C-alpha positions in Angstrom: -30.5 -18.2 9.8 -32.2 -15.1 10.9 -30.7 -11.5 9.9 -30.1 -9.1 12.3 -32.0 -5.7 12.8 -30.5 -2.2 11.7 -32.0 0.8 13.1 -31.0 4.2 12.2 -30.0 6.7 14.4 -29.7 10.4 13.9 -28.3 12.8 16.0 -27.6 16.4 16.0 -26.8 18.9 18.7 -29.8 20.8 20.3 -28.0 23.5 23.1 -25.9 21.6 25.2 -27.2 17.8 24.3 -26.9 15.2 21.7 -30.8 14.9 19.9 -31.3 11.1 19.5 -33.7 9.9 16.7 -34.4 6.6 16.2 -37.2 6.7 13.8 -40.2 4.0 14.6 -38.7 3.7 18.4 -38.4 7.3 20.5 -35.8 9.9 21.2 -33.3 10.2 23.9 -30.9 12.7 24.7 -27.1 12.6 25.3 -24.3 14.7 26.5 -21.8 13.4 24.9 -21.5 12.3 21.4 -19.6 9.3 22.0 -22.6 8.4 24.3 -25.1 8.2 21.7 -24.5 4.7 20.2 -25.0 3.2 24.2 -27.9 5.2 24.7 -29.3 4.6 21.5 -29.1 0.9 22.0 -30.1 1.3 25.6 -33.3 2.6 24.4 -33.8 0.1 21.4 -33.4 -2.9 23.8 -36.0 -1.5 26.3 -38.7 -0.4 24.0 -38.4 -3.5 21.6 -38.0 -6.0 24.3 -34.4 -7.4 22.7 -30.7 -8.0 24.1 -29.0 -4.8 23.1 -26.5 -7.0 21.1 -29.1 -8.6 19.2 -29.1 -5.8 16.6 -27.3 -3.4 14.7 -27.2 0.6 14.8 -26.4 2.8 12.3 -25.1 6.2 13.7 -25.9 9.3 11.4 -24.9 12.5 12.7 -26.6 15.5 11.2 -24.7 18.5 10.8 -25.1 22.0 9.2 -24.4 22.1 5.6 -21.7 25.0 5.9 -19.9 22.8 8.3 -20.1 19.9 5.9 -18.7 22.1 3.0 -15.7 22.7 5.8 -15.3 18.8 6.3 -15.3 18.1 2.5 -12.6 21.1 1.6 -10.8 19.5 4.3 -10.7 15.9 3.1 -10.2 17.1 -0.5 -6.9 18.8 0.9 -6.0 16.0 2.9 -6.0 13.4 -0.2 -4.6 15.7 -2.4 -1.8 16.7 0.1 -1.4 12.9 0.0 -1.2 12.7 -3.4 1.5 15.5 -3.7 3.4 13.9 -0.8 3.4 10.3 -2.6 4.6 12.4 -6.0 7.5 14.2 -3.8 8.6 10.9 -2.4 8.8 9.3 -6.1 11.0 12.0 -7.2 13.1 12.4 -4.6 13.9 8.2 -5.2 14.3 9.1 -9.0 16.7 11.8 -8.0 18.6 9.6 -5.1 18.7 6.8 -8.0 20.2 8.8 -10.8 22.6 10.2 -8.2 23.9 6.8 -7.0 24.0 6.3 -10.9 26.7 8.8 -11.3 28.7 7.7 -8.6 28.0 9.7 -5.2 27.8 8.3 -1.9 25.3 7.6 0.0 26.3 10.5 2.6 26.9 12.4 -0.4 23.2 12.1 -1.7 21.9 12.8 1.9 23.9 15.6 2.1 22.0 16.5 -1.5 18.5 16.0 -1.1 18.9 17.0 2.9 18.0 13.5 4.0 20.3 11.1 6.4 22.5 8.4 4.8 20.1 5.9 5.6 17.2 7.1 3.9 19.0 8.4 0.7 20.3 4.6 0.7 16.8 3.5 1.0 15.6 6.0 -1.4 17.9 4.6 -4.4 17.8 1.1 -3.8 14.0 1.8 -4.0 14.2 3.4 -7.3 16.4 1.0 -9.0 14.9 -1.8 -8.1 11.1 -0.8 -9.3 11.9 1.2 -12.1 8.6 1.6 -13.5 7.1 2.2 -9.8 4.4 5.1 -9.3 5.5 6.1 -6.0 3.1 4.7 -3.5 5.5 2.2 -1.6 8.5 5.5 -1.4 6.3 7.6 0.8 
């Protein structure tokens, strides 16, 4: 079985256009980032005289390092927020479970935790059924 070729496509913004560079194949441009892969495929297929669906492309969007820093910071903050959200959900579930064990109704637990009584029941049930849980399913 013959393996498929993969072409690296490097793209960066140049004025109003996206400059496309496919090493060993050529250069092109696109007006929209969403059309870069199609444009690159057309160019590769025409240059190499092969069908557009006979190869893979790997698009690398080249952006300034200052933007990369912001993107990396945003991704880290999103990951941190997800971890904190999971921890908060776990603590809410533990609170609901303790309050239920203390004899409160789900409506009362909902009022205390500022959630609906249905959510209070979900939280308490999850915590009571899995006491050693890490909180992942409680989010």
